[in-house]
DSSP file (Angstrom, degrees, kcal/mol; ACC not computed):
  #  RESIDUE AA STRUCTURE BP1 BP2  ACC     N-H-->O    O-->H-N    N-H-->O    O-->H-N    TCO  KAPPA ALPHA  PHI   PSI    X-CA   Y-CA   Z-CA
    1    1 A X              0   0    0      0, 0.0     2,-0.0     0, 0.0     5,-0.0   0.000 360.0 360.0 360.0 148.3    7.6  -22.9    2.7
    2    2 A X    >>  -     0   0    0      1,-0.1     4,-1.7     4,-0.0     3,-0.5  -0.352 360.0-121.1 -68.1 145.2   11.2  -22.5    1.2
    3    3 A X  H 3> S+     0   0    0      1,-0.2     4,-3.0     2,-0.2     5,-0.3   0.901 110.8  60.1 -53.3 -46.5   11.5  -20.5   -1.9
    4    4 A X  H 3>>S+     0   0    0      1,-0.2     5,-1.3     2,-0.2     4,-0.9   0.880 108.1  44.4 -54.6 -40.1   13.0  -23.3   -3.9
    5    5 A X  H <45S+     0   0    0     -3,-0.5    -1,-0.2     3,-0.2    -2,-0.2   0.830 112.7  53.0 -74.3 -31.2    9.9  -25.5   -3.3
    6    6 A X  H  <5S+     0   0    0     -4,-1.7    -2,-0.2     1,-0.2    -1,-0.2   0.928 122.2  27.2 -70.6 -45.0    7.5  -22.6   -4.1
    7    7 A X  H  <5S-     0   0    0     -4,-3.0    -1,-0.2     2,-0.2    -2,-0.2   0.474 101.9-127.2-101.1   2.7    9.1  -21.8   -7.5
    8    8 A X  T  <5S+     0   0    0     -4,-0.9     2,-0.3    -5,-0.3    -3,-0.2   0.887  75.4 100.2  56.2  44.1   10.4  -25.3   -8.2
    9    9 A X      < +     0   0    0     -5,-1.3    -2,-0.2    -6,-0.3    -1,-0.2  -0.988  42.0 177.4-153.7 148.6   13.9  -24.0   -8.8
   10   10 A X        +     0   0    0     -2,-0.3     2,-1.4    -3,-0.1    -6,-0.1   0.129  46.5 118.8-136.9  22.0   17.1  -23.9   -6.9
   11   11 A X        +     0   0    0     -7,-0.1     2,-0.4     7,-0.0     3,-0.1  -0.674  33.3 151.9 -93.7  82.2   19.5  -22.4   -9.5
   12   12 A X        -     0   0    0     -2,-1.4     3,-0.1     1,-0.1     4,-0.0  -0.908  47.1-138.6-110.8 141.3   20.6  -19.1   -7.9
   13   13 A X  S    S-     0   0    0     -2,-0.4     2,-0.3     1,-0.2    -1,-0.1   0.874  79.0 -33.4 -67.0 -36.7   23.9  -17.6   -8.7
   14   14 A X  S  > S-     0   0    0     -3,-0.1     4,-2.1     1,-0.0     5,-0.2  -0.959  75.0 -73.7-168.2-178.9   24.4  -16.7   -5.0
   15   15 A X  H  > S+     0   0    0     -2,-0.3     4,-2.1     1,-0.2     5,-0.1   0.786 126.1  55.2 -62.9 -27.6   22.6  -15.6   -1.9
   16   16 A X  H  > S+     0   0    0      2,-0.2     4,-2.1     1,-0.2    -1,-0.2   0.935 108.2  48.4 -66.1 -45.6   22.1  -12.1   -3.3
   17   17 A X  H  > S+     0   0    0      2,-0.2     4,-2.3     1,-0.2    -2,-0.2   0.925 111.1  49.1 -58.3 -47.0   20.4  -13.4   -6.3
   18   18 A X  H  X S+     0   0    0     -4,-2.1     4,-3.2     1,-0.2     5,-0.2   0.907 108.9  55.5 -61.5 -42.4   18.2  -15.7   -4.1
   19   19 A X  H  X S+     0   0    0     -4,-2.1     4,-2.5     2,-0.2    -1,-0.2   0.908 108.3  46.7 -59.2 -41.4   17.3  -12.7   -1.9
   20   20 A X  H  X S+     0   0    0     -4,-2.1     4,-2.6     2,-0.2     5,-0.2   0.952 114.1  46.6 -67.6 -45.2   16.1  -10.6   -4.9
   21   21 A X  H  X S+     0   0    0     -4,-2.3     4,-2.9     1,-0.2    -2,-0.2   0.922 113.8  49.6 -60.2 -42.7   14.0  -13.4   -6.3
   22   22 A X  H  X S+     0   0    0     -4,-3.2     4,-2.7     2,-0.2    -2,-0.2   0.899 109.9  51.1 -65.2 -38.1   12.6  -14.1   -2.7
   23   23 A X  H  X S+     0   0    0     -4,-2.5     4,-3.0    -5,-0.2    -2,-0.2   0.955 112.9  45.0 -60.5 -51.2   11.7  -10.4   -2.2
   24   24 A X  H  X S+     0   0    0     -4,-2.6     4,-1.8     2,-0.2    -2,-0.2   0.923 116.0  46.8 -63.0 -43.0    9.9  -10.3   -5.6
   25   25 A X  H  X S+     0   0    0     -4,-2.9     4,-2.2    -5,-0.2    -1,-0.2   0.937 113.3  48.3 -61.3 -46.7    8.1  -13.6   -4.9
   26   26 A X  H  X S+     0   0    0     -4,-2.7     4,-3.0     1,-0.2     5,-0.3   0.884 107.4  56.4 -62.9 -42.8    7.2  -12.5   -1.3
   27   27 A X  H  X S+     0   0    0     -4,-3.0     4,-2.5     1,-0.2    -1,-0.2   0.920 109.6  45.8 -52.0 -47.7    5.9   -9.2   -2.6
   28   28 A X  H  X S+     0   0    0     -4,-1.8     4,-2.2     2,-0.2    -2,-0.2   0.891 112.9  49.8 -60.2 -45.7    3.6  -11.1   -5.0
   29   29 A X  H  X S+     0   0    0     -4,-2.2     4,-1.8     2,-0.2    -2,-0.2   0.929 114.5  43.4 -65.2 -48.3    2.5  -13.4   -2.2
   30   30 A X  H  X S+     0   0    0     -4,-3.0     4,-2.3     1,-0.2     5,-0.2   0.905 111.5  54.6 -63.4 -42.9    1.7  -10.6    0.2
   31   31 A X  H  X S+     0   0    0     -4,-2.5     4,-2.8    -5,-0.3    -2,-0.2   0.925 107.1  50.7 -59.7 -44.4    0.0   -8.5   -2.4
   32   32 A X  H  X S+     0   0    0     -4,-2.2     4,-1.9     1,-0.2    -1,-0.2   0.912 110.1  49.2 -64.7 -38.8   -2.4  -11.3   -3.3
   33   33 A X  H  X S+     0   0    0     -4,-1.8     4,-1.4     1,-0.2    -1,-0.2   0.924 113.8  45.3 -64.8 -40.2   -3.3  -11.8    0.3
   34   34 A X  H  X S+     0   0    0     -4,-2.3     4,-2.0     1,-0.2    -2,-0.2   0.892 109.8  55.5 -70.7 -37.7   -4.0   -8.1    0.8
   35   35 A X  H  X S+     0   0    0     -4,-2.8     4,-2.6     1,-0.2    -1,-0.2   0.882 103.1  56.2 -61.7 -37.6   -5.9   -7.9   -2.5
   36   36 A X  H  X S+     0   0    0     -4,-1.9     4,-0.8     1,-0.2    -1,-0.2   0.923 107.7  48.5 -60.1 -42.9   -8.3  -10.7   -1.3
   37   37 A X  H  < S+     0   0    0     -4,-1.4     4,-0.3     1,-0.2     3,-0.3   0.876 114.8  44.6 -66.7 -36.3   -9.1   -8.6    1.8
   38   38 A X  H ><>S+     0   0    0     -4,-2.0     3,-1.6     1,-0.2     5,-1.6   0.801  98.9  70.8 -78.9 -26.5   -9.7   -5.5   -0.3
   39   39 A X  H ><5S+     0   0    0     -4,-2.6     3,-1.4     1,-0.3    -1,-0.2   0.841  89.6  62.7 -55.5 -33.7  -11.8   -7.2   -3.0
   40   40 A X  T 3<5S+     0   0    0     -4,-0.8    -1,-0.3    -3,-0.3    -2,-0.2   0.789 110.8  39.2 -63.9 -24.9  -14.6   -7.7   -0.5
   41   41 A X  T < 5S-     0   0    0     -3,-1.6    -1,-0.3    -4,-0.3    -2,-0.2   0.289 112.1-118.6-108.8  10.6  -14.8   -3.9   -0.3
   42   42 A X  T < 5S+     0   0    0     -3,-1.4     2,-0.4    -4,-0.3    -3,-0.2   0.877  71.8 126.3  50.5  47.8  -14.3   -3.3   -4.0
   43   43 A X      < -     0   0    0     -5,-1.6    -1,-0.2    -8,-0.2    -2,-0.2  -0.982  52.5-137.3-128.5 142.8  -11.1   -1.3   -3.5
   44   44 A X     >  -     0   0    0     -2,-0.4     4,-2.8    -3,-0.1     5,-0.2  -0.500  30.3-107.7 -89.3 167.3   -7.7   -1.8   -5.0
   45   45 A X  H  > S+     0   0    0      1,-0.2     4,-2.1     2,-0.2     5,-0.1   0.847 121.6  52.0 -63.8 -30.5   -4.4   -1.6   -3.0
   46   46 A X  H  > S+     0   0    0      2,-0.2     4,-2.3     1,-0.2    -1,-0.2   0.917 109.6  48.7 -72.2 -39.0   -3.6    1.7   -4.8
   47   47 A X  H  > S+     0   0    0      2,-0.2     4,-2.3     1,-0.2    -2,-0.2   0.897 110.8  50.7 -63.5 -41.8   -6.9    3.1   -3.8
   48   48 A X  H  X S+     0   0    0     -4,-2.8     4,-2.1     2,-0.2    -1,-0.2   0.903 108.9  52.4 -60.0 -40.0   -6.4    2.0   -0.3
   49   49 A X  H  X S+     0   0    0     -4,-2.1     4,-2.2     1,-0.2    -2,-0.2   0.922 109.6  48.2 -62.9 -42.9   -3.0    3.6   -0.2
   50   50 A X  H  X S+     0   0    0     -4,-2.3     4,-2.6     1,-0.2    -1,-0.2   0.912 110.2  50.9 -64.9 -40.9   -4.5    6.9   -1.4
   51   51 A X  H  X S+     0   0    0     -4,-2.3     4,-2.3     2,-0.2    -1,-0.2   0.893 109.8  51.2 -58.7 -41.1   -7.3    6.8    1.2
   52   52 A X  H  X S+     0   0    0     -4,-2.1     4,-1.8     2,-0.2    -2,-0.2   0.896 110.3  48.6 -66.7 -40.9   -4.7    6.1    3.9
   53   53 A X  H  X S+     0   0    0     -4,-2.2     4,-1.4     1,-0.2    -2,-0.2   0.949 112.5  48.9 -63.9 -48.1   -2.6    9.1    2.8
   54   54 A X  H  X S+     0   0    0     -4,-2.6     4,-1.5     1,-0.2    53,-0.3   0.851 108.0  52.7 -63.0 -35.9   -5.7   11.3    2.7
   55   55 A X  H  < S+     0   0    0     -4,-2.3    -1,-0.2     1,-0.2    -2,-0.2   0.844 107.2  54.4 -69.2 -31.7   -6.8   10.2    6.2
   56   56 A X  H  < S+     0   0    0     -4,-1.8    -1,-0.2     1,-0.2    -2,-0.2   0.809 112.6  43.5 -68.2 -27.1   -3.3   11.2    7.4
   57   57 A X  H >< S+     0   0    0     -4,-1.4     3,-2.5    -5,-0.1    -2,-0.2   0.745  93.9 156.6 -80.8 -27.6   -3.9   14.6    5.9
   58   58 A X  T 3<  +     0   0    0     -4,-1.5     3,-0.1     1,-0.4    -3,-0.0  -0.141  61.3  19.5 -54.9 134.5   -7.4   15.0    7.2
   59   59 A X  T 3  S+     0   0    0     48,-0.1    -1,-0.4    -5,-0.0     2,-0.3  -0.963 117.6  74.4 -93.8  11.6   -8.9   17.6    7.6
   60   60 A X  S <  S-     0   0    0     -3,-2.5    -3,-0.0    -4,-0.1     2,-0.0  -0.622  84.4-118.7 -85.3 145.7   -6.4   19.3    5.3
   61   61 A X        -     0   0    0     -2,-0.3     2,-0.3    45,-0.1    45,-0.2  -0.233  21.5-141.3 -73.5 166.5   -6.7   18.6    1.6
   62   62 A X  B     -A  105   0A   0     43,-2.4    43,-2.9    -2,-0.0     2,-0.3  -0.892   5.8-137.6-125.2 156.6   -4.1   16.9   -0.5
   63   63 A X     >  -     0   0    0     -2,-0.3     4,-2.4    41,-0.2     3,-0.2  -0.726  30.8-107.9-107.6 164.2   -2.9   17.6   -4.1
   64   64 A X  H  > S+     0   0    0     39,-0.3     4,-2.7    -2,-0.3     5,-0.2   0.862 119.8  55.9 -56.3 -36.0   -2.1   15.0   -6.7
   65   65 A X  H  > S+     0   0    0      1,-0.2     4,-1.9     2,-0.2    -1,-0.2   0.861 105.0  51.6 -70.3 -32.0    1.5   15.8   -6.4
   66   66 A X  H  > S+     0   0    0     -3,-0.2     4,-1.9     2,-0.2    -1,-0.2   0.937 110.6  49.6 -62.8 -46.6    1.4   15.1   -2.6
   67   67 A X  H  X S+     0   0    0     -4,-2.4     4,-2.0     1,-0.2    -2,-0.2   0.918 108.9  51.8 -59.4 -44.2   -0.2   11.8   -3.3
   68   68 A X  H  < S+     0   0    0     -4,-2.7    -1,-0.2     1,-0.2    -2,-0.2   0.895 109.4  50.6 -57.3 -40.7    2.3   10.8   -5.9
   69   69 A X  H  < S+     0   0    0     -4,-1.9    -1,-0.2     1,-0.2    -2,-0.2   0.888 117.7  37.5 -67.6 -36.4    5.2   11.6   -3.5
   70   70 A X  H  < S+     0   0    0     -4,-1.9    -1,-0.2    -5,-0.1    -2,-0.2   0.632  87.2 114.6 -95.6 -11.5    3.7    9.5   -0.7
   71   71 A X     <  -     0   0    0     -4,-2.0     3,-0.1    -5,-0.2   -25,-0.1  -0.245  62.4-140.4 -56.5 140.1    2.3    6.6   -2.7
   72   72 A X  S    S+     0   0    0      1,-0.2     2,-0.9   -26,-0.1    -1,-0.1   0.873  96.8  54.6 -68.9 -37.5    3.9    3.2   -2.1
   73   73 A X    >   -     0   0    0      1,-0.1     3,-1.8   -27,-0.1    -1,-0.2  -0.843  69.9-171.8-101.4 100.5    3.7    2.3   -5.8
   74   74 A X  T 3  S+     0   0    0     -2,-0.9    -1,-0.1     1,-0.3    -3,-0.1   0.636  79.8  64.1 -67.3 -14.3    5.4    5.1   -7.5
   75   75 A X  T 3  S+     0   0    0      2,-0.1    -1,-0.3    -3,-0.1     2,-0.1   0.549  79.4 110.2 -89.2  -6.6    4.3    3.8  -10.9
   76   76 A X  S <  S-     0   0    0     -3,-1.8     2,-1.0     1,-0.1     3,-0.1  -0.362  75.2-120.2 -71.3 150.6    0.6    4.3  -10.2
   77   77 A X     >  -     0   0    0      1,-0.2     4,-2.4    -2,-0.1     3,-0.2  -0.772  27.6-171.7 -89.2  94.4   -1.5    6.9  -11.9
   78   78 A X  H  > S+     0   0    0     -2,-1.0     4,-2.6     1,-0.2    -1,-0.2   0.842  81.2  55.2 -59.2 -38.2   -2.7    9.0   -9.0
   79   79 A X  H  > S+     0   0    0      2,-0.2     4,-2.0     1,-0.2    -1,-0.2   0.912 110.1  45.7 -65.3 -43.7   -5.1   11.1  -11.1
   80   80 A X  H  > S+     0   0    0     -3,-0.2     4,-2.4     2,-0.2    -2,-0.2   0.907 112.9  49.9 -67.6 -43.3   -6.9    8.1  -12.4
   81   81 A X  H  X S+     0   0    0     -4,-2.4     4,-1.9     1,-0.2    -2,-0.2   0.931 110.5  50.4 -62.1 -43.7   -7.1    6.4   -8.9
   82   82 A X  H  X S+     0   0    0     -4,-2.6     4,-2.1     1,-0.2    -1,-0.2   0.880 106.8  54.1 -59.9 -39.5   -8.5    9.6   -7.5
   83   83 A X  H  X S+     0   0    0     -4,-2.0     4,-2.5     1,-0.2    -1,-0.2   0.929 109.0  49.1 -60.0 -46.3  -11.1    9.8  -10.3
   84   84 A X  H  X S+     0   0    0     -4,-2.4     4,-1.7     1,-0.2    -1,-0.2   0.893 110.1  51.4 -59.9 -37.1  -12.2    6.2   -9.4
   85   85 A X  H  <>S+     0   0    0     -4,-1.9     5,-2.7     2,-0.2     6,-0.8   0.865 107.5  52.1 -68.9 -38.1  -12.4    7.1   -5.7
   86   86 A X  H ><5S+     0   0    0     -4,-2.1     3,-1.7     3,-0.2    -2,-0.2   0.920 107.0  53.6 -60.8 -47.3  -14.6   10.2   -6.6
   87   87 A X  H 3<5S+     0   0    0     -4,-2.5    -2,-0.2     1,-0.3    -1,-0.2   0.864 110.7  46.9 -58.8 -35.8  -16.9    7.9   -8.5
   88   88 A X  T 3<5S-     0   0    0     -4,-1.7    -1,-0.3    -5,-0.2    -2,-0.2   0.433 114.2-120.7 -87.0   3.9  -17.2    5.7   -5.4
   89   89 A X  T < 5S+     0   0    0     -3,-1.7    21,-0.3    -4,-0.2    22,-0.3   0.783  80.0 121.4  62.6  30.4  -17.8    8.7   -3.3
   90   90 A X  S   <S+     0   0    0     -5,-2.7    18,-2.6    20,-0.2    21,-0.3   0.689  77.3  20.8 -91.5 -23.3  -14.7    8.0   -1.1
   91   91 A X  E     -B  107   0A   0     -6,-0.8     2,-0.3    16,-0.3    16,-0.2  -0.924  67.7-142.3-137.9 163.2  -13.1   11.3   -1.9
   92   92 A X  E     -B  106   0A   0     14,-2.6    14,-2.1    -2,-0.3     2,-0.4  -0.903  10.1-153.3-123.1 158.0  -14.0   14.8   -3.2
   93   93 A X  E     +B  105   0A   0     -2,-0.3     2,-0.3    12,-0.2    12,-0.2  -0.994  20.9 160.3-130.3 135.4  -12.2   17.1   -5.5
   94   94 A X  E     -B  104   0A   0     10,-2.1    10,-3.5    -2,-0.4     2,-0.1  -0.982  44.3 -87.2-149.2 163.0  -12.4   20.8   -5.7
   95   95 A X  E     -B  103   0A   0     -2,-0.3     8,-0.2     8,-0.2     2,-0.2  -0.454  49.0-109.9 -68.8 137.8  -10.4   23.8   -7.0
   96   96 A X        -     0   0    0      6,-2.1     6,-0.2     3,-0.6    -1,-0.1  -0.495  18.1-140.1 -69.1 134.4   -7.8   25.1   -4.6
   97   97 A X  S    S+     0   0    0     -2,-0.2     3,-0.2     1,-0.2    -1,-0.1   0.782 100.4  40.4 -65.7 -29.8   -8.9   28.6   -3.2
   98   98 A X  S    S+     0   0    0      1,-0.3     2,-0.4     2,-0.0    -1,-0.2   0.771 125.2  31.2 -93.1 -28.7   -5.3   29.9   -3.4
   99   99 A X    >   -     0   0    0      3,-0.1     3,-2.1     1,-0.1    -3,-0.6  -0.871  64.7-162.9-138.8  99.5   -4.1   28.4   -6.7
  100  100 A X  T 3  S+     0   0    0     -2,-0.4    -1,-0.1     1,-0.3    -4,-0.1   0.661  90.6  59.5 -58.5 -20.4   -6.9   28.0   -9.2
  101  101 A X  T 3  S+     0   0    0     -6,-0.1    -1,-0.3    -3,-0.1     2,-0.2   0.699  94.6  78.8 -81.9 -20.5   -4.7   25.5  -11.2
  102  102 A X  S <  S-     0   0    0     -3,-2.1    -6,-2.1    -6,-0.2     2,-0.4  -0.555  70.2-143.7 -88.2 155.8   -4.4   23.1   -8.2
  103  103 A X  E     - B   0  95A   0     -8,-0.2     2,-0.5    -2,-0.2   -39,-0.3  -0.976   8.0-143.2-118.7 130.0   -7.0   20.7   -7.2
  104  104 A X  E     - B   0  94A   0    -10,-3.5   -10,-2.1    -2,-0.4     2,-0.4  -0.806  13.1-161.6 -95.0 131.8   -7.7   19.8   -3.5
  105  105 A X  E     -AB  62  93A   0    -43,-2.9   -43,-2.4    -2,-0.5     2,-0.4  -0.944  10.7-179.2-114.8 133.1   -8.6   16.2   -2.7
  106  106 A X  E     - B   0  92A   0    -14,-2.1   -14,-2.6    -2,-0.4     2,-0.2  -0.974  28.4-118.3-130.0 144.8  -10.3   15.3    0.6
  107  107 A X  E     - B   0  91A   0     -2,-0.4   -16,-0.3   -53,-0.3     2,-0.2  -0.582  32.4-137.6 -74.4 144.7  -11.4   12.0    2.0
  108  108 A X     >  -     0   0    0    -18,-2.6     4,-2.7    -2,-0.2     5,-0.2  -0.454  25.9-102.9 -96.0 172.4  -15.1   11.8    2.6
  109  109 A X  H  > S+     0   0    0      1,-0.2     4,-2.7     2,-0.2     5,-0.2   0.869 125.5  55.5 -63.5 -34.1  -16.9   10.3    5.6
  110  110 A X  H  > S+     0   0    0    -21,-0.3     4,-2.0     2,-0.2    -1,-0.2   0.911 108.8  47.5 -65.1 -39.7  -17.7    7.2    3.5
  111  111 A X  H  > S+     0   0    0    -21,-0.3     4,-2.0   -22,-0.3    -2,-0.2   0.932 112.1  49.5 -66.0 -45.1  -13.9    6.9    2.8
  112  112 A X  H  X S+     0   0    0     -4,-2.7     4,-2.1     1,-0.2    -2,-0.2   0.914 109.9  51.7 -60.9 -41.8  -13.1    7.3    6.5
  113  113 A X  H  X S+     0   0    0     -4,-2.7     4,-2.0     1,-0.2    -1,-0.2   0.882 107.3  51.6 -62.2 -38.0  -15.6    4.7    7.4
  114  114 A X  H  X S+     0   0    0     -4,-2.0     4,-1.7     1,-0.2    -1,-0.2   0.914 108.7  51.7 -65.9 -38.5  -14.2    2.2    5.0
  115  115 A X  H  X S+     0   0    0     -4,-2.0     4,-2.2     1,-0.2    -1,-0.2   0.902 105.5  55.5 -64.6 -39.0  -10.7    2.7    6.4
  116  116 A X  H  < S+     0   0    0     -4,-2.1     4,-0.5     1,-0.2    -1,-0.2   0.934 109.9  47.0 -53.6 -46.7  -12.1    2.0   10.0
  117  117 A X  H  < S+     0   0    0     -4,-2.0     4,-0.4     1,-0.2    -1,-0.2   0.833 118.0  41.9 -66.3 -30.2  -13.5   -1.3    8.7
  118  118 A X  H  X S+     0   0    0     -4,-1.7     4,-2.3     1,-0.2    -2,-0.2   0.673  86.9  94.1 -92.3 -17.7  -10.2   -2.1    7.0
  119  119 A X  T  < S+     0   0    0     -4,-2.2     4,-0.3     1,-0.2    -1,-0.2   0.837  92.6  38.6 -44.5 -47.8   -7.8   -0.9    9.8
  120  120 A X  T >4 S+     0   0    0     -4,-0.5     3,-1.0    -3,-0.2     4,-0.3   0.925 117.2  48.5 -75.3 -43.5   -7.4   -4.4   11.5
  121  121 A X  G >4 S+     0   0    0     -4,-0.4     3,-0.5     1,-0.2    -2,-0.2   0.808 109.4  52.3 -67.1 -28.7   -7.4   -6.5    8.3
  122  122 A X  G 3< S+     0   0    0     -4,-2.3    -1,-0.2     1,-0.2    -2,-0.2   0.368  83.6  83.3 -98.8   4.8   -4.8   -4.5    6.5
  123  123 A X  G <  S-     0   0    0     -3,-1.0    -1,-0.2    -4,-0.3    -2,-0.1   0.773  90.2-131.6 -75.9 -23.6   -2.0   -4.3    9.1
  124  124 A X  S <> S+     0   0    0     -3,-0.5     4,-3.0    -4,-0.3     5,-0.3   0.440  71.7 125.2  85.3   2.0   -0.7   -7.7    8.1
  125  125 A X  H  > S+     0   0    0     -5,-0.3     4,-2.9     1,-0.2     5,-0.3   0.941  74.2  46.7 -57.7 -48.7   -0.6   -8.8   11.7
  126  126 A X  H  4 S+     0   0    0     -6,-0.3     4,-0.5     1,-0.2    -1,-0.2   0.837 114.6  48.5 -64.5 -31.1   -2.8  -11.8   11.0
  127  127 A X  H  4 S+     0   0    0      1,-0.1    -2,-0.2     2,-0.1     4,-0.2   0.935 123.2  28.1 -78.7 -43.8   -0.8  -12.7    8.0
  128  128 A X  H >X S+     0   0    0     -4,-3.0     4,-2.7     1,-0.2     3,-1.4   0.767 102.9  75.4 -88.2 -26.8    2.7  -12.4    9.6
  129  129 A X  T 3< S+     0   0    0     -4,-2.9    -1,-0.2    -5,-0.3    -3,-0.1   0.826  92.3  55.6 -59.0 -35.2    2.1  -13.2   13.2
  130  130 A X  T 34 S+     0   0    0     -4,-0.5    -1,-0.3    -5,-0.3    -2,-0.1   0.727 120.0  30.9 -68.4 -23.1    1.7  -16.9   12.6
  131  131 A X  T <4 S+     0   0    0     -3,-1.4     2,-0.4    -4,-0.2    -2,-0.2   0.640 119.3  44.1-111.4 -20.6    5.1  -17.1   10.9
  132  132 A X     <  -     0   0    0     -4,-2.7    -1,-0.2     4,-0.0     2,-0.1  -0.978  69.1-133.0-131.2 143.0    7.2  -14.4   12.7
  133  133 A X     >  -     0   0    0     -2,-0.4     4,-2.5     1,-0.1     5,-0.2  -0.337  37.6-104.1 -76.5 170.3    7.7  -13.4   16.2
  134  134 A X  H  > S+     0   0    0      1,-0.2     4,-2.1     2,-0.2     5,-0.2   0.923 125.1  51.6 -64.7 -40.9    7.5   -9.7   17.1
  135  135 A X  H  > S+     0   0    0      2,-0.2     4,-2.1     1,-0.2    -1,-0.2   0.921 109.4  49.4 -57.7 -47.1   11.4   -9.8   17.4
  136  136 A X  H  > S+     0   0    0      1,-0.2     4,-3.2     2,-0.2    -2,-0.2   0.908 109.1  52.0 -61.6 -42.1   11.7  -11.3   14.0
  137  137 A X  H  X S+     0   0    0     -4,-2.5     4,-2.6     1,-0.2    -1,-0.2   0.891 110.1  49.1 -61.4 -40.2    9.4   -8.7   12.5
  138  138 A X  H  X S+     0   0    0     -4,-2.1     4,-1.9     2,-0.2    -1,-0.2   0.866 112.6  48.0 -68.4 -35.8   11.5   -6.0   14.0
  139  139 A X  H  X S+     0   0    0     -4,-2.1     4,-2.6     2,-0.2    -2,-0.2   0.931 110.0  51.9 -68.8 -45.6   14.7   -7.7   12.6
  140  140 A X  H  X S+     0   0    0     -4,-3.2     4,-2.7     1,-0.2     5,-0.2   0.929 109.5  49.7 -56.3 -46.3   13.1   -8.0    9.2
  141  141 A X  H  X S+     0   0    0     -4,-2.6     4,-2.3     1,-0.2    -1,-0.2   0.916 110.8  50.2 -61.8 -40.4   12.2   -4.3    9.2
  142  142 A X  H  X S+     0   0    0     -4,-1.9     4,-2.3     2,-0.2    -1,-0.2   0.900 112.0  48.0 -60.0 -42.2   15.8   -3.4   10.2
  143  143 A X  H  X S+     0   0    0     -4,-2.6     4,-2.5     2,-0.2    -2,-0.2   0.902 110.9  49.2 -66.6 -44.2   17.2   -5.6    7.4
  144  144 A X  H  X S+     0   0    0     -4,-2.7     4,-1.6    -5,-0.2    -2,-0.2   0.909 112.2  49.1 -63.2 -42.0   14.8   -4.1    4.8
  145  145 A X  H  <>S+     0   0    0     -4,-2.3     5,-3.1    -5,-0.2    -2,-0.2   0.919 112.8  47.8 -59.7 -43.8   15.8   -0.6    5.9
  146  146 A X  H ><5S+     0   0    0     -4,-2.3     3,-1.5     4,-0.2    -2,-0.2   0.885 107.0  56.1 -66.7 -37.0   19.4   -1.5    5.7
  147  147 A X  H 3<5S+     0   0    0     -4,-2.5    -1,-0.2     1,-0.3    -2,-0.2   0.870 107.9  49.0 -63.5 -35.3   19.0   -3.1    2.2
  148  148 A X  T 3<5S-     0   0    0     -4,-1.6    -1,-0.3    -5,-0.2    -2,-0.2   0.433 123.4-107.2 -83.2   0.1   17.5    0.3    1.0
  149  149 A X  T < 5       0   0    0     -3,-1.5    -3,-0.2    -4,-0.2    -2,-0.1   0.721 360.0 360.0  82.2  22.8   20.5    2.1    2.5
  150  150 A X      <       0   0    0     -5,-3.1    -4,-0.2    -6,-0.2    -5,-0.1   0.441 360.0 360.0 -92.9 360.0   18.6    3.6    5.4
């Protein structure tokens, strides 16, 4: 559906203004759809993001600083998210053998198993494929990269 119909407004200063509003609106729309998929597993988007980072590191541990650098949402509190994942037995925390001040974080088998279950649901393919062709998805990716100056 067109943005104007979704937000019941068409007063944009120009195409750039509309693009910013459209990106913010679409971010919320996509986030809500992904949250619904994760709610069934009692995991937040930020927790899912950390689990994915840890799986990419596996079997090497990660530090809080590494997680902060790689997280999609830079405003998230990685330490607090890791604590919740420890409580859910999705990750473990232990003192780094080489630097006693650092903490190593590792994904557990339970965390890996959850990601296996979520792999298909969280690609967004089912969400986007009905509205965008593969070529359009590639074009969207190029435009988004270009927008960020990449």
